[in-house]
C-alpha positions in Angstrom: 51.1 291.4 43.4 51.2 288.9 45.5 48.6 286.1 46.5 48.6 285.4 50.2 47.2 283.1 52.9 47.4 283.9 56.2 46.4 281.8 59.3 45.0 279.0 56.8 42.1 276.8 58.3 41.2 274.7 55.4 38.5 272.2 54.2 35.2 271.4 53.6 32.5 272.0 56.1 32.9 270.8 59.1 36.0 268.6 57.7 39.2 270.7 58.3 42.1 269.5 56.3 44.6 271.9 57.4 45.4 274.8 59.7 47.9 277.4 60.5 49.0 277.6 57.2 50.7 280.6 55.6 51.4 280.3 52.1 52.5 283.6 49.8 53.5 283.9 45.9 54.7 287.0 44.5 54.9 288.0 41.0 57.8 286.7 39.6 57.7 283.8 42.1 57.6 279.9 41.2 56.3 278.1 44.1 56.3 273.7 44.3 54.5 272.6 46.6 54.8 269.0 47.4 53.5 266.6 50.3 52.2 262.8 49.9 48.2 261.7 48.7 45.9 263.2 51.4 47.7 266.1 52.5 45.9 268.9 51.5 47.6 270.3 48.4 44.5 270.4 46.5 42.6 271.9 49.1 44.7 274.1 49.9 44.8 275.2 45.7 41.1 275.5 45.5 41.0 277.8 48.5 44.2 280.0 46.9 41.5 280.1 43.8 38.7 281.3 46.0 36.7 278.3 44.6 36.3 277.3 48.3 36.2 279.7 51.6 38.7 279.4 54.4 37.0 277.8 57.5 39.5 280.1 59.2 42.1 283.1 58.2 42.5 284.9 55.1 43.4 285.0 51.3 44.1 288.1 49.9 44.9 289.0 46.2 47.2 291.9 46.7 45.8 294.5 49.5 42.0 293.0 49.1 40.5 290.2 50.1 40.2 287.5 47.4 36.7 286.6 48.0 35.2 289.7 48.4 36.1 290.1 44.5 33.4 288.4 41.2 34.1 285.5 39.9 35.5 287.1 36.3 37.5 290.1 38.7 39.2 286.7 40.0 39.7 285.2 36.5 41.5 288.3 35.7 43.8 288.1 38.0 44.4 283.9 38.6 44.0 281.3 35.7 43.4 277.3 37.2 44.7 274.7 35.2 43.0 271.1 37.1 44.7 267.9 37.1 42.7 265.9 34.7 39.3 267.0 32.7 37.2 264.9 31.1 35.6 265.9 27.4 32.2 266.1 27.1 31.6 267.8 24.1 33.5 267.8 20.8 35.0 271.5 21.1 37.8 272.2 18.5 41.2 273.1 20.4 40.9 276.7 19.3 37.4 276.5 21.2 38.5 275.6 24.4 41.8 278.2 24.4 39.7 280.6 23.8 37.3 280.1 26.7 40.1 281.6 28.8 39.4 285.2 26.8 35.9 285.3 29.0 37.2 287.0 31.8 37.9 290.1 29.4 34.9 290.3 27.5 31.2 289.6 27.5 30.5 285.6 27.6 27.9 285.7 25.3 29.9 287.9 22.4 31.7 286.7 19.4 35.6 286.4 20.2 37.1 289.3 18.6 40.3 289.3 16.3 42.7 290.1 19.7 41.0 287.2 22.0 41.5 284.6 18.4 45.2 286.0 18.0 45.6 285.6 21.8 44.5 282.2 21.7 46.7 281.0 18.6 49.6 282.5 20.3 49.7 280.4 23.3 48.8 277.2 21.2 52.2 277.8 19.0 53.6 279.3 22.6 53.4 275.7 23.2 53.9 273.5 19.9 50.4 272.4 19.6 49.0 275.1 17.2 48.3 272.1 14.9 46.0 271.1 16.8 43.8 274.0 16.6 41.3 272.4 14.4 40.9 269.5 15.8 38.1 268.1 18.2 39.6 268.4 22.1 37.6 264.7 22.3 40.3 262.9 19.3 43.9 264.4 21.2 45.8 262.4 23.4 45.4 263.1 27.7 48.9 265.0 27.8 48.2 267.0 24.2 44.8 268.1 26.6 46.3 269.3 29.4 48.7 271.5 27.0 45.6 273.1 25.7 44.7 273.4 29.4 48.0 275.1 29.9 47.4 277.2 26.6 43.9 278.4 28.0 45.3 279.7 30.9 48.1 282.0 29.3 45.5 283.0 26.5 43.2 284.0 29.8 46.8 286.7 30.5 46.7 286.5 34.2 49.1 287.3 36.8 48.9 284.1 38.2 48.7 280.4 37.2 48.1 278.1 39.5 48.8 274.4 38.1 47.2 270.8 40.3 49.7 267.8 39.0 50.6 269.3 35.7 52.8 266.3 34.2 50.6 263.7 35.5 49.3 262.6 32.2 52.5 263.8 30.4 55.3 261.7 28.4 58.7 262.3 29.4 59.6 265.1 26.4 56.4 266.7 27.1 57.2 266.8 31.0 60.7 268.9 30.0 58.3 271.3 27.7 55.9 272.0 29.9 58.7 272.6 32.8 60.8 274.5 30.8 57.2 276.7 30.1 57.0 277.0 34.1 60.8 278.5 34.4 59.5 281.2 31.4 56.3 282.1 33.2 58.3 282.9 36.4 60.8 285.1 34.6 58.4 286.7 32.8 56.6 287.6 35.6 53.8 285.8 36.6 53.7 284.1 39.8 53.0 280.2 39.5 52.1 277.7 42.1 52.5 273.8 41.4 51.7 271.3 42.8 54.1 267.7 42.5 55.3 264.7 44.2 58.5 264.4 41.8 60.7 266.6 43.7 62.8 266.9 41.0 60.9 268.7 38.9 60.5 270.9 41.7 64.3 271.7 41.3 64.0 272.4 37.9 61.2 274.7 37.8 60.6 276.2 41.5 62.4 279.1 43.0 60.6 278.8 46.3 59.2 275.3 47.6 56.7 274.2 49.8 56.5 270.9 51.9 53.0 269.5 53.3 52.0 267.0 55.0 48.4 265.9 57.0 47.0 269.8 56.7 50.9 270.8 58.4 53.8 273.2 56.8 56.5 271.1 57.3 59.1 273.6 55.2 58.8 276.4 52.9 61.6 278.4 51.4 64.1 278.6 48.7 64.3 275.1 46.9 67.4 273.9 47.2 67.6 275.0 51.0 63.7 272.8 51.8 64.3 269.7 49.0 66.6 267.6 51.7 66.5 264.0 52.3 65.7 264.4 55.7 62.9 266.7 54.4 61.4 264.6 52.0 61.8 261.3 54.1 59.8 263.5 57.0 56.8 264.2 54.2 56.9 261.2 52.3 57.7 258.1 55.1 59.7 256.6 52.5 63.6 256.5 52.4 64.7 258.7 49.9 68.2 258.3 47.9 70.5 261.0 46.8 72.2 261.7 43.4 74.7 264.3 43.1 75.9 265.1 39.1 80.0 265.0 39.0 79.7 267.6 36.6 78.3 271.0 38.3 76.9 269.1 41.9 73.5 269.6 41.4 71.5 267.1 43.3 68.2 264.4 42.2 66.5 262.5 44.5 65.1 259.1 43.9 62.7 256.4 46.1 64.6 254.0 48.0 
């Protein structure tokens, strides 16, 4: 299956954020979306998720128009992990993850044994099963981010879209999440994530998409797209390249 945006104009009402954008995520792809603040990354994500309608162009899920699908049909195909989430009620962590199962059942029915198994498997997959009974309001911001990813996994979608997934994670959990993104792609999911760190894209993504001021600067295989010239073009800042003497892989540093 493919999630595709063609000739998209994105924005809010009369306010246009970007024009002429083509983007495609296939099953098994891991696509990293990079660009400075204000480049339109989050607006593009929301358009691809069906949360806002494109001002022009079309978003397709397979052969059908995404925006013609009911919200529950979209939720069965695409899961969203937001950048941050301010907890309001002291639901248990397990209850938060079980919310991902509502796309597969009745919103008002009690969770089934299969739902609970899916939720606990998702928590265990991320190494946070011990948090299941804890109030969501009483765990750290980084732990909440992992819980939101577990909720997306429990949703059992074909595509997973993550907005700045490592923003609140410590160094160790950043590595854990990047490894999980690699595994999701290898298991056949299509993954799209935004990041400000090109090294995360190098580590986890099969493809990279560079955006600046609502314009696509480059799109293609990660190591071909993530060059010093391209990164300096989108961030308008000098970039240093470090090369590992053993395996020849590159890493990027600002300045």
